[in-house]
PABABA-391450 format. One record per residue (C-alpha): chain; z negated, x, y; residue in one letter. Coordinates in pm, 1 decimal, always signed. Example, Ala and Ser with C-alpha at 12.3 -4.5 7.8 and 13.67 -1.06 7.14 Angstrom:
residues 2
{r 'A', {-780.0, +1230.0, -450.0}, 'a'}
{r 'A', {-714.0, +1367.0, -106.0}, 's'}
This chain:
residues 418
{r 'A', {+2581.0, -335.2, -1819.0}, 'm'}
{r 'A', {+2765.8, -76.3, -1609.7}, 'i'}
{r 'A', {+3071.3, -189.8, -1413.4}, 'v'}
{r 'A', {+3324.0, +93.7, -1395.0}, 'l'}
{r 'A', {+3547.5, +174.8, -1100.0}, 's'}
{r 'A', {+3785.2, +453.9, -999.7}, 'g'}
{r 'A', {+4001.3, +444.2, -1314.0}, 'v'}
{r 'A', {+4211.4, +755.2, -1375.0}, 'a'}
{r 'A', {+4570.2, +720.0, -1256.5}, 's'}
{r 'A', {+4853.4, +661.8, -1499.2}, 'g'}
{r 'A', {+4883.0, +434.2, -1798.2}, 'e'}
{r 'A', {+4713.7, +650.7, -2061.3}, 'a'}
{r 'A', {+4473.8, +468.0, -2293.6}, 'a'}
{r 'A', {+4101.7, +485.2, -2232.3}, 'v'}
{r 'A', {+3954.0, +720.3, -2490.3}, 't'}
{r 'A', {+3590.0, +712.4, -2384.9}, 'g'}
{r 'A', {+3329.4, +710.0, -2112.0}, 'y'}
{r 'A', {+3094.5, +966.6, -1963.1}, 'd'}
{r 'A', {+2754.4, +870.3, -1826.8}, 'y'}
{r 'A', {+2508.7, +1053.8, -1610.1}, 'r'}
{r 'A', {+2170.1, +960.0, -1470.6}, 'y'}
{r 'A', {+1885.1, +1079.5, -1253.9}, 'r'}
{r 'A', {+1539.3, +957.9, -1157.9}, 'm'}
{r 'A', {+1532.1, +782.6, -823.5}, 'k'}
{r 'A', {+1206.9, +958.5, -734.6}, 'l'}
{r 'A', {+1230.5, +1322.0, -635.3}, 'g'}
{r 'A', {+1527.4, +1547.2, -577.6}, 'e'}
{r 'A', {+1640.2, +1537.6, -938.7}, 'i'}
{r 'A', {+1994.7, +1655.8, -1020.8}, 'p'}
{r 'A', {+2233.3, +1436.1, -1215.3}, 'w'}
{r 'A', {+2216.0, +1487.1, -1591.3}, 'e'}
{r 'A', {+2495.8, +1387.2, -1827.2}, 'e'}
{r 'A', {+2379.3, +1161.7, -2108.7}, 'a'}
{r 'A', {+2400.2, +1311.5, -2455.3}, 'e'}
{r 'A', {+2175.5, +1081.0, -2659.3}, 't'}
{r 'A', {+2326.4, +734.8, -2632.8}, 'l'}
{r 'A', {+2428.3, +429.9, -2832.2}, 't'}
{r 'A', {+2762.8, +285.2, -2722.1}, 'q'}
{r 'A', {+2831.9, -86.0, -2761.8}, 'q'}
{r 'A', {+3115.2, -296.5, -2626.4}, 'r'}
{r 'A', {+2927.8, -431.3, -2323.2}, 'a'}
{r 'A', {+2642.2, -187.1, -2279.0}, 'w'}
{r 'A', {+2525.9, +164.8, -2347.0}, 'v'}
{r 'A', {+2175.8, +275.4, -2441.4}, 'e'}
{r 'A', {+2068.1, +615.3, -2310.6}, 'v'}
{r 'A', {+1783.4, +789.1, -2489.0}, 'g'}
{r 'A', {+1515.6, +1024.0, -2360.2}, 'g'}
{r 'A', {+1425.4, +830.1, -2044.1}, 'l'}
{r 'A', {+1071.3, +796.1, -1913.6}, 'l'}
{r 'A', {+924.5, +444.2, -1941.3}, 'p'}
{r 'A', {+848.7, +239.2, -1632.0}, 'g'}
{r 'A', {+1082.4, +452.7, -1421.0}, 't'}
{r 'A', {+1378.7, +365.1, -1199.4}, 't'}
{r 'A', {+1696.3, +557.1, -1278.6}, 'y'}
{r 'A', {+2030.4, +571.8, -1103.6}, 'e'}
{r 'A', {+2325.7, +568.4, -1344.1}, 'v'}
{r 'A', {+2694.3, +649.2, -1297.2}, 'q'}
{r 'A', {+2987.2, +622.4, -1534.8}, 'a'}
{r 'A', {+3344.7, +744.7, -1545.6}, 'r'}
{r 'A', {+3643.0, +672.8, -1766.1}, 'i'}
{r 'A', {+3787.2, +938.3, -1995.6}, 'v'}
{r 'A', {+4158.8, +912.9, -2069.6}, 's'}
{r 'A', {+4268.7, +1203.8, -2283.1}, 'g'}
{r 'A', {+4215.0, +1515.9, -2076.2}, 'd'}
{r 'A', {+4185.5, +1317.2, -1752.7}, 'a'}
{r 'A', {+3873.6, +1158.3, -1608.0}, 'v'}
{r 'A', {+3815.6, +910.0, -1328.7}, 's'}
{r 'A', {+3582.7, +959.3, -1036.6}, 'd'}
{r 'A', {+3221.0, +873.6, -1098.1}, 'w'}
{r 'A', {+3141.1, +509.1, -1030.9}, 's'}
{r 'A', {+2908.9, +398.7, -754.2}, 'e'}
{r 'A', {+2551.4, +439.7, -882.5}, 'p'}
{r 'A', {+2361.9, +145.4, -1018.5}, 'g'}
{r 'A', {+1983.8, +143.2, -1050.2}, 'a'}
{r 'A', {+1744.4, -14.9, -1296.6}, 'a'}
{r 'A', {+1389.4, +35.3, -1415.7}, 'q'}
{r 'A', {+1308.3, +120.6, -1776.1}, 't'}
{r 'A', {+1041.7, -90.5, -1943.4}, 'l'}
{r 'A', {+685.3, +20.5, -1993.4}, 'l'}
{r 'A', {+592.5, +27.1, -2362.5}, 'p'}
{r 'A', {+394.1, -257.9, -2509.0}, 'e'}
{r 'A', {+26.0, -174.4, -2523.1}, 'a'}
{r 'A', {-172.8, -217.0, -2843.2}, 's'}
{r 'A', {-401.7, -497.4, -2732.2}, 'y'}
{r 'A', {-712.8, -594.5, -2924.4}, 'f'}
{r 'A', {-741.3, -943.1, -2776.5}, 'a'}
{r 'A', {-973.8, -1070.1, -3049.4}, 'r'}
{r 'A', {-1236.4, -818.4, -2951.6}, 'f'}
{r 'A', {-1179.6, -756.2, -2580.4}, 'k'}
{r 'A', {-1154.8, -990.3, -2281.0}, 'p'}
{r 'A', {-837.4, -1011.9, -2077.2}, 'v'}
{r 'A', {-893.4, -827.9, -1748.6}, 'l'}
{r 'A', {-746.2, -1030.1, -1462.6}, 't'}
{r 'A', {-712.2, -844.4, -1132.7}, 'f'}
{r 'A', {-695.3, -996.2, -787.7}, 'r'}
{r 'A', {-402.2, -893.3, -570.2}, 'q'}
{r 'A', {-390.9, -967.7, -198.0}, 'e'}
{r 'A', {-186.6, -866.6, +103.7}, 'q'}
{r 'A', {-283.4, -499.9, +95.1}, 't'}
{r 'A', {-73.0, -224.5, -54.6}, 'g'}
{r 'A', {-371.5, -15.8, -156.2}, 's'}
{r 'A', {-504.4, -303.0, -368.6}, 't'}
{r 'A', {-170.5, -313.9, -547.5}, 'g'}
{r 'A', {-180.4, +61.6, -605.0}, 'l'}
{r 'A', {-537.5, +58.1, -735.4}, 'q'}
{r 'A', {-462.2, -237.2, -961.8}, 'n'}
{r 'A', {-156.4, -65.0, -1105.4}, 'a'}
{r 'A', {-340.9, +259.5, -1180.4}, 'v'}
{r 'A', {-637.8, +78.8, -1334.9}, 'a'}
{r 'A', {-422.5, -153.6, -1544.1}, 'r'}
{r 'A', {-214.5, +133.4, -1680.5}, 't'}
{r 'A', {-523.6, +329.0, -1786.3}, 'i'}
{r 'A', {-694.0, +23.2, -1935.1}, 'l'}
{r 'A', {-386.9, -93.3, -2126.6}, 'e'}
{r 'A', {-277.2, +236.7, -2279.2}, 'y'}
{r 'A', {-608.4, +417.5, -2289.7}, 'g'}
{r 'A', {-845.8, +141.8, -2397.9}, 'y'}
{r 'A', {-629.2, -136.3, -2541.8}, 'g'}
{r 'A', {-717.4, -406.5, -2289.3}, 'y'}
{r 'A', {-471.6, -677.3, -2197.9}, 'e'}
{r 'A', {-448.3, -705.4, -1819.0}, 't'}
{r 'A', {-301.8, -953.0, -1573.5}, 'k'}
{r 'A', {-278.3, -989.5, -1197.4}, 'e'}
{r 'A', {-324.5, -1297.8, -978.7}, 'v'}
{r 'A', {-199.8, -1299.9, -620.8}, 'y'}
{r 'A', {-418.0, -1490.2, -374.9}, 's'}
{r 'A', {-609.9, -1447.1, -50.2}, 't'}
{r 'A', {-877.4, -1700.2, -152.2}, 'd'}
{r 'A', {-1228.6, -1554.9, -130.9}, 's'}
{r 'A', {-1375.3, -1742.4, -426.7}, 'd'}
{r 'A', {-1143.7, -1639.3, -711.9}, 'l'}
{r 'A', {-1417.2, -1424.0, -864.9}, 'l'}
{r 'A', {-1677.9, -1696.3, -832.0}, 'q'}
{r 'A', {-1445.6, -1951.5, -994.4}, 'r'}
{r 'A', {-1358.6, -1711.6, -1276.3}, 'g'}
{r 'A', {-985.5, -1713.0, -1202.8}, 'i'}
{r 'A', {-1001.9, -1333.3, -1178.6}, 'v'}
{r 'A', {-1268.5, -1104.9, -1317.3}, 'n'}
{r 'A', {-1187.5, -776.2, -1138.0}, 'v'}
{r 'A', {-1147.2, -704.6, -765.8}, 'h'}
{r 'A', {-1069.0, -336.1, -705.2}, 'm'}
{r 'A', {-1096.3, -345.8, -327.1}, 'q'}
{r 'A', {-1347.6, -585.8, -177.4}, 'm'}
{r 'A', {-1426.3, -478.9, +178.1}, 'g'}
{r 'A', {-1804.1, -456.3, +196.9}, 'l'}
{r 'A', {-2003.5, -500.4, +414.8}, 'p'}
{r 'A', {-1714.7, -583.5, +648.8}, 'r'}
{r 'A', {-1624.6, -897.3, +453.3}, 'a'}
{r 'A', {-1977.4, -1030.5, +496.4}, 't'}
{r 'A', {-2222.4, -934.6, +770.4}, 'e'}
{r 'A', {-2006.5, -756.2, +1026.4}, 'r'}
{r 'A', {-1707.3, -985.7, +1027.1}, 'w'}
{r 'A', {-1933.1, -1291.8, +1025.5}, 'g'}
{r 'A', {-1959.0, -1285.8, +1405.6}, 't'}
{r 'A', {-1585.0, -1347.4, +1443.2}, 'w'}
{r 'A', {-1355.6, -1640.2, +1376.2}, 'w'}
{r 'A', {-1349.6, -1582.5, +999.3}, 'd'}
{r 'A', {-1721.3, -1655.4, +959.6}, 'h'}
{r 'A', {-1627.2, -1915.6, +696.0}, 'g'}
{r 'A', {-1457.7, -1651.8, +482.3}, 'r'}
{r 'A', {-1747.2, -1412.5, +534.8}, 'a'}
{r 'A', {-1992.5, -1682.6, +430.8}, 'a'}
{r 'A', {-1783.8, -1753.8, +120.9}, 'a'}
{r 'A', {-1790.5, -1385.9, +27.4}, 't'}
{r 'A', {-2167.4, -1371.5, +76.1}, 'r'}
{r 'A', {-2203.1, -1680.3, -143.3}, 'a'}
{r 'A', {-2006.3, -1509.7, -419.6}, 'v'}
{r 'A', {-2225.4, -1199.5, -405.5}, 'l'}
{r 'A', {-2547.8, -1402.4, -394.1}, 'd'}
{r 'A', {-2448.8, -1627.5, -682.8}, 's'}
{r 'A', {-2519.1, -1370.0, -952.6}, 'g'}
{r 'A', {-2176.7, -1443.1, -1098.2}, 'a'}
{r 'A', {-2042.8, -1106.6, -984.7}, 'v'}
{r 'A', {-2162.5, -746.7, -980.3}, 't'}
{r 'A', {-2072.1, -474.0, -731.0}, 'v'}
{r 'A', {-1991.1, -160.2, -931.3}, 'i'}
{r 'A', {-1922.4, +110.1, -671.5}, 'r'}
{r 'A', {-1694.2, +219.2, -387.8}, 'e'}
{r 'A', {-1338.7, +245.2, -514.4}, 's'}
{r 'A', {-1179.3, +449.6, -236.7}, 'r'}
{r 'A', {-1302.1, +742.1, -43.1}, 'g'}
{r 'A', {-1406.3, +826.4, +204.6}, 'p'}
{r 'A', {-1299.9, +530.5, +423.7}, 'v'}
{r 'A', {-1006.7, +355.5, +580.7}, 'w'}
{r 'A', {-973.3, +321.1, +954.8}, 'w'}
{r 'A', {-830.8, +81.4, +1215.1}, 'q'}
{r 'A', {-741.4, +141.9, +1577.8}, 's'}
{r 'A', {-569.4, -51.9, +1854.8}, 'a'}
{r 'A', {-508.0, +264.1, +2053.4}, 'f'}
{r 'A', {-249.9, +470.3, +1867.5}, 'l'}
{r 'A', {+26.8, +663.2, +2042.8}, 'i'}
{r 'A', {+309.2, +881.6, +1908.0}, 'p'}
{r 'A', {+220.1, +1245.8, +1857.1}, 'q'}
{r 'A', {+499.9, +1343.7, +2096.3}, 'y'}
{r 'A', {+339.6, +1126.1, +2366.1}, 't'}
{r 'A', {+6.1, +1301.6, +2316.1}, 'a'}
{r 'A', {+168.8, +1645.1, +2332.3}, 'e'}
{r 'A', {+357.5, +1557.6, +2650.7}, 'a'}
{r 'A', {+43.6, +1417.7, +2817.3}, 'n'}
{r 'A', {-254.1, +1647.4, +2752.6}, 'p'}
{r 'A', {-469.4, +1435.4, +2984.0}, 'g'}
{r 'A', {-433.5, +1133.5, +2755.8}, 'l'}
{r 'A', {-695.0, +1169.2, +2485.3}, 'r'}
{r 'A', {-919.6, +863.5, +2514.3}, 's'}
{r 'A', {-906.6, +496.6, +2609.3}, 'v'}
{r 'A', {-1061.5, +591.5, +2944.1}, 'e'}
{r 'A', {-755.3, +804.6, +3018.0}, 'd'}
{r 'A', {-529.9, +499.5, +2988.9}, 'l'}
{r 'A', {-625.6, +398.9, +3342.6}, 'r'}
{r 'A', {-437.3, +706.6, +3467.2}, 'e'}
{r 'A', {-152.6, +682.5, +3214.2}, 'h'}
{r 'A', {-90.6, +310.9, +3162.7}, 'w'}
{r 'A', {+251.4, +331.3, +3329.0}, 'q'}
{r 'A', {+378.2, +513.0, +3019.0}, 'l'}
{r 'A', {+356.8, +191.6, +2820.3}, 'f'}
{r 'A', {+506.4, -68.7, +3053.9}, 't'}
{r 'A', {+821.2, -93.0, +2840.8}, 'g'}
{r 'A', {+650.0, -338.6, +2606.1}, 'a'}
{r 'A', {+427.3, -492.9, +2870.8}, 'g'}
{r 'A', {+415.0, -826.8, +3047.3}, 'v'}
{r 'A', {+351.9, -927.9, +3409.9}, 'n'}
{r 'A', {+375.0, -569.6, +3529.3}, 'g'}
{r 'A', {+106.4, -446.8, +3291.1}, 'k'}
{r 'A', {+132.1, -197.4, +3007.6}, 'a'}
{r 'A', {+168.0, -349.1, +2663.1}, 'g'}
{r 'A', {-45.5, -298.5, +2354.4}, 'l'}
{r 'A', {+147.5, -397.1, +2040.0}, 'i'}
{r 'A', {-130.4, -580.0, +1863.3}, 't'}
{r 'A', {-155.5, -764.1, +1533.3}, 'c'}
{r 'A', {-97.5, -1128.1, +1456.5}, 'g'}
{r 'A', {+132.8, -1388.9, +1597.8}, 't'}
{r 'A', {-99.2, -1557.0, +1843.8}, 'g'}
{r 'A', {-250.9, -1751.9, +1553.5}, 'a'}
{r 'A', {-601.7, -1613.1, +1591.9}, 'g'}
{r 'A', {-611.7, -1311.5, +1361.8}, 'f'}
{r 'A', {-942.9, -1129.6, +1378.6}, 't'}
{r 'A', {-785.4, -799.6, +1482.8}, 'c'}
{r 'A', {-599.3, -974.2, +1764.5}, 'e'}
{r 'A', {-927.9, -1107.5, +1902.6}, 'k'}
{r 'A', {-1097.0, -769.0, +1860.3}, 'v'}
{r 'A', {-817.9, -590.4, +2043.5}, 'n'}
{r 'A', {-826.5, -834.2, +2335.7}, 'e'}
{r 'A', {-1204.2, -793.0, +2361.5}, 's'}
{r 'A', {-1161.5, -415.2, +2360.4}, 'q'}
{r 'A', {-913.2, -431.8, +2647.3}, 'i'}
{r 'A', {-1166.4, -628.1, +2855.3}, 'h'}
{r 'A', {-1465.2, -422.2, +2742.8}, 'g'}
{r 'A', {-1293.0, -96.6, +2837.6}, 'y'}
{r 'A', {-1212.0, -237.4, +3182.3}, 'g'}
{r 'A', {-836.9, -218.6, +3125.5}, 'l'}
{r 'A', {-746.1, -586.4, +3157.4}, 'd'}
{r 'A', {-591.4, -534.5, +3501.8}, 'd'}
{r 'A', {-342.7, -275.0, +3368.7}, 'v'}
{r 'A', {-306.5, -356.1, +2997.5}, 'l'}
{r 'A', {-214.9, -671.1, +2803.5}, 'a'}
{r 'A', {-207.3, -739.0, +2430.4}, 'a'}
{r 'A', {+140.7, -822.5, +2301.2}, 'v'}
{r 'A', {+129.4, -1004.9, +1965.0}, 'p'}
{r 'A', {+425.7, -972.6, +1728.6}, 's'}
{r 'A', {+618.0, -1261.6, +1576.9}, 'l'}
{r 'A', {+574.9, -1119.1, +1227.6}, 'n'}
{r 'A', {+520.7, -794.5, +1037.6}, 'w'}
{r 'A', {+890.1, -704.7, +1025.7}, 'd'}
{r 'A', {+929.2, -744.1, +1402.2}, 'v'}
{r 'A', {+615.2, -541.7, +1465.0}, 'r'}
{r 'A', {+717.9, -260.8, +1232.5}, 'h'}
{r 'A', {+1068.3, -261.4, +1377.5}, 'g'}
{r 'A', {+940.4, -241.4, +1735.5}, 't'}
{r 'A', {+720.9, +59.2, +1658.6}, 'i'}
{r 'A', {+978.1, +242.1, +1445.1}, 'i'}
{r 'A', {+1251.5, +192.9, +1705.0}, 'q'}
{r 'A', {+1028.8, +344.6, +1973.6}, 'a'}
{r 'A', {+960.5, +648.3, +1752.8}, 'f'}
{r 'A', {+1330.1, +691.9, +1675.7}, 'r'}
{r 'A', {+1418.7, +682.1, +2044.0}, 'e'}
{r 'A', {+1126.6, +901.5, +2151.2}, 'g'}
{r 'A', {+978.0, +627.9, +2371.3}, 'r'}
{r 'A', {+609.9, +594.9, +2454.2}, 'd'}
{r 'A', {+434.0, +308.0, +2279.8}, 'i'}
{r 'A', {+73.1, +194.2, +2236.8}, 'l'}
{r 'A', {-0.9, +5.1, +1916.7}, 'f'}
{r 'A', {-253.9, -116.8, +1661.3}, 'f'}
{r 'A', {-254.4, -12.1, +1296.6}, 'y'}
{r 'A', {-472.7, +110.8, +1014.0}, 'w'}
{r 'A', {-467.1, +373.4, +743.6}, 'g'}
{r 'A', {-417.1, +506.1, +496.4}, 'p'}
{r 'A', {-131.5, +257.2, +466.5}, 's'}
{r 'A', {+235.2, +269.8, +376.2}, 'l'}
{r 'A', {+329.5, +240.9, +742.5}, 'f'}
{r 'A', {+90.7, +513.0, +862.0}, 's'}
{r 'A', {+218.7, +748.1, +590.6}, 'v'}
{r 'A', {+581.3, +681.0, +689.8}, 'v'}
{r 'A', {+501.4, +750.5, +1056.1}, 'l'}
{r 'A', {+337.4, +1077.9, +951.9}, 'd'}
{r 'A', {+604.3, +1199.3, +711.8}, 't'}
{r 'A', {+922.8, +1066.5, +871.6}, 'e'}
{r 'A', {+855.0, +1041.2, +1245.7}, 'y'}
{r 'A', {+620.5, +1323.7, +1342.9}, 'g'}
{r 'A', {+291.7, +1137.0, +1325.3}, 'g'}
{r 'A', {+68.6, +961.7, +1575.3}, 'f'}
{r 'A', {-246.5, +1029.1, +1776.8}, 'y'}
{r 'A', {-558.3, +810.9, +1775.1}, 'r'}
{r 'A', {-714.7, +782.2, +2120.0}, 'l'}
{r 'A', {-1089.9, +836.4, +2126.7}, 'e'}
{r 'A', {-1311.4, +529.3, +2168.4}, 'e'}
{r 'A', {-1686.5, +471.7, +2193.8}, 'p'}
{r 'A', {-1820.1, +470.7, +1836.4}, 'p'}
{r 'A', {-1891.5, +149.3, +1651.3}, 'y'}
{r 'A', {-2237.9, -4.9, +1671.4}, 's'}
{r 'A', {-2367.3, -338.3, +1544.6}, 'd'}
{r 'A', {-2486.8, -429.8, +1895.7}, 'e'}
{r 'A', {-2146.5, -363.5, +2049.6}, 'c'}
{r 'A', {-1959.5, -539.1, +1770.2}, 'w'}
{r 'A', {-2177.2, -848.8, +1792.7}, 'n'}
{r 'A', {-2140.1, -853.9, +2171.1}, 'h'}
{r 'A', {-1760.0, -853.0, +2141.9}, 'm'}
{r 'A', {-1770.1, -1119.2, +1872.5}, 'g'}
{r 'A', {-2014.8, -1358.0, +2036.1}, 'e'}
{r 'A', {-1896.9, -1329.9, +2397.4}, 't'}
{r 'A', {-1590.3, -1505.1, +2543.2}, 'p'}
{r 'A', {-1316.4, -1245.5, +2580.0}, 't'}
{r 'A', {-1306.1, -1257.6, +2959.6}, 'e'}
{r 'A', {-1684.5, -1197.3, +2975.0}, 'd'}
{r 'A', {-1699.0, -892.7, +2745.5}, 'v'}
{r 'A', {-1863.1, -608.3, +2940.2}, 't'}
{r 'A', {-1844.3, -320.3, +2693.8}, 'h'}
{r 'A', {-1654.4, -239.8, +2377.3}, 'a'}
{r 'A', {-1631.0, +7.6, +2090.4}, 'c'}
{r 'A', {-1395.0, +110.4, +1813.7}, 'g'}
{r 'A', {-1359.8, -49.6, +1474.0}, 'y'}
{r 'A', {-1605.6, +52.3, +1207.0}, 'd'}
{r 'A', {-1449.0, +251.9, +926.0}, 'd'}
{r 'A', {-1412.1, +34.9, +617.9}, 'g'}
{r 'A', {-1530.3, +86.4, +263.7}, 't'}
{r 'A', {-1385.6, -73.3, -47.9}, 'a'}
{r 'A', {-1580.7, -169.1, -358.5}, 'h'}
{r 'A', {-1503.0, -261.2, -716.8}, 'i'}
{r 'A', {-1654.0, -602.8, -790.1}, 'v'}
{r 'A', {-1639.7, -769.0, -1133.2}, 'v'}
{r 'A', {-1754.2, -1084.1, -1304.8}, 'r'}
{r 'A', {-2100.3, -1006.5, -1438.6}, 's'}
{r 'A', {-2014.8, -1102.3, -1797.2}, 'e'}
{r 'A', {-1783.4, -800.4, -1817.1}, 'l'}
{r 'A', {-2091.2, -576.1, -1817.5}, 'l'}
{r 'A', {-2146.9, -680.8, -2179.9}, 'd'}
{r 'A', {-1798.9, -784.8, -2293.9}, 's'}
{r 'A', {-1599.3, -489.9, -2152.2}, 'a'}
{r 'A', {-1835.8, -189.3, -2145.5}, 'p'}
{r 'A', {-1558.9, +71.4, -2167.5}, 's'}
{r 'A', {-1382.5, -80.8, -1865.4}, 'a'}
{r 'A', {-1710.1, -85.2, -1673.4}, 'i'}
{r 'A', {-1765.5, +280.1, -1762.5}, 'd'}
{r 'A', {-1423.5, +361.1, -1614.5}, 'l'}
{r 'A', {-1503.1, +165.3, -1297.9}, 'f'}
{r 'A', {-1838.8, +341.8, -1256.1}, 'r'}
{r 'A', {-1659.0, +678.8, -1247.6}, 'k'}
{r 'A', {-1368.4, +559.8, -1035.1}, 'w'}
{r 'A', {-1310.2, +695.0, -686.8}, 't'}
{r 'A', {-959.6, +721.9, -547.7}, 'l'}
{r 'A', {-928.3, +979.1, -269.4}, 's'}
{r 'A', {-741.5, +906.2, +52.2}, 'n'}
{r 'A', {-504.9, +1191.7, -29.0}, 's'}
{r 'A', {-418.0, +1020.4, -358.5}, 'a'}
{r 'A', {-357.9, +690.3, -178.4}, 'v'}
{r 'A', {-132.2, +864.6, +73.7}, 'e'}
{r 'A', {+52.7, +1043.4, -206.8}, 'e'}
{r 'A', {+119.9, +712.9, -383.0}, 'm'}
{r 'A', {+234.4, +550.7, -60.3}, 'y'}
{r 'A', {+482.5, +836.3, -14.1}, 'a'}
{r 'A', {+610.2, +776.5, -368.6}, 'i'}
{r 'A', {+639.4, +403.2, -297.1}, 'l'}
{r 'A', {+840.2, +465.6, +18.9}, 'y'}
{r 'A', {+1074.1, +703.1, -162.8}, 'e'}
{r 'A', {+1122.4, +441.6, -433.6}, 'l'}
{r 'A', {+1192.3, +137.3, -217.1}, 'q'}
{r 'A', {+1322.7, +309.1, +98.6}, 'q'}
{r 'A', {+1160.0, +43.5, +314.4}, 's'}
{r 'A', {+823.8, -38.3, +467.9}, 'i'}
{r 'A', {+801.0, -381.5, +311.2}, 's'}
{r 'A', {+432.8, -482.6, +294.4}, 'p'}
{r 'A', {+497.4, -676.4, -26.8}, 'y'}
{r 'A', {+639.8, -451.3, -300.0}, 'p'}
{r 'A', {+703.3, -595.1, -644.9}, 'd'}
{r 'A', {+442.4, -551.8, -914.4}, 'e'}
{r 'A', {+696.4, -342.5, -1109.1}, 's'}
{r 'A', {+722.8, -101.5, -815.5}, 'e'}
{r 'A', {+345.8, -58.9, -801.7}, 'y'}
{r 'A', {+344.0, +5.3, -1176.8}, 'r'}
{r 'A', {+616.6, +268.7, -1145.4}, 'e'}
{r 'A', {+428.5, +446.0, -866.7}, 'v'}
{r 'A', {+112.4, +441.3, -1078.6}, 'a'}
{r 'A', {+293.5, +581.8, -1382.7}, 'a'}
{r 'A', {+447.8, +860.9, -1175.6}, 'h'}
{r 'A', {+113.7, +947.7, -1015.9}, 'w'}
{r 'A', {-69.0, +947.2, -1350.4}, 'l'}
{r 'A', {+189.5, +1188.1, -1493.5}, 'r'}
{r 'A', {+157.3, +1432.5, -1204.0}, 't'}
{r 'A', {-207.7, +1410.0, -1089.4}, 's'}
{r 'A', {-526.8, +1539.8, -1244.6}, 'n'}
{r 'A', {-761.6, +1339.9, -1020.3}, 'e'}
{r 'A', {-791.0, +1042.8, -1256.3}, 'w'}
{r 'A', {-872.8, +1258.2, -1559.8}, 'k'}
{r 'A', {-1227.5, +1299.8, -1426.9}, 'a'}
{r 'A', {-1281.2, +927.0, -1488.2}, 'w'}
{r 'A', {-1193.3, +928.4, -1859.4}, 'v'}
{r 'A', {-1234.9, +1136.9, -2172.3}, 's'}
{r 'A', {-966.3, +1383.8, -2277.5}, 'e'}
{r 'A', {-878.6, +1153.9, -2567.3}, 'e'}
{r 'A', {-818.3, +857.8, -2335.5}, 'i'}
{r 'A', {-613.6, +1069.9, -2094.6}, 'a'}
{r 'A', {-396.0, +1188.7, -2383.2}, 'd'}
{r 'A', {-334.2, +829.0, -2494.0}, 'k'}
{r 'A', {-228.8, +724.5, -2145.3}, 'v'}
{r 'A', {+3.6, +1020.1, -2097.8}, 'l'}
{r 'A', {+156.5, +976.2, -2444.1}, 'a'}
{r 'A', {+246.9, +616.6, -2356.8}, 'a'}
{r 'A', {+412.2, +726.8, -2032.0}, 'l'}
{r 'A', {+635.5, +993.7, -2186.0}, 'q'}
């Protein structure tokens, strides 16, 4: 229902209403509605794309006079119902966790599988490691291997790593292939691009010894501050970052500063960028936040570190922080599609799609940019409907995914999204 405001002056009777709309995504001009069904309490506008958020305005017509346009309201159109063949195909249940890229991959895969292949799909949110083993979900689009097993097993989350290894060794699941390419990265030594340009001698962690005074604004006890992850509750990245500070010999000039929560951490970094202040911080990419920093705030620079090695990583993980003698950067991560093994026989067309699947980093960054434009925030927990809208928009405008499916399947998907 549209609530009207700005009624035309005078006492003339209302003779009608005008409506106009535009997609929220993109710089789309307002378009007056021509195909509509008018009822007493609502109006139905035809010709809109499914699964898409539109802004709508209305104005009152009174004879030859019209009111001002109302304040815009926004709502998302529904995706069409897929033609499921539940008697013949299993329901594909995807795991969702606290990563935006998992949500994006799930949304793209579910849209293709529903409209192209007739599968019913669902999504279960959880950070539990054994959902696949227990059969609560049967598809994981982004399991971090081998990081979730061997390499992270030397740190505090060895229980989770062991649980993941147990799932893989059980025979209940099958690793299909890498789902994203080439990799995603993490670094505790990021600085604004403007800081790098103003300080050409600051290019590596070794250079921090000569430039640490730049970052005392967020520091403690007279030291420079590194905005790290976590809340002091023992997150793996927090422990890694503290070990790196000691291993690089910077503990006398640099201290890790954990954030109270994600919103505080994001706000601290964004505020520094807006004010042009120097800041040293941890993050990873491609991510929604890294894309926003690139597109809205001029980007950031990743200080060079000694490359990852198993020996170095194990040393940092097995040695008390204050005794760490050398350090290295994070290993770049890889993500894999992992499924319940019974899907190999019961859902062969889905498995065929997964075997051809590889989502480029540029595609991930493009979808993150769409997501930011849609929600106008850097919330790490978008709604499922927002992920689905981003996926629908990307599928309409990208050709990358068409290499994974036949022309017939691509046509079915696109027909459903028009």
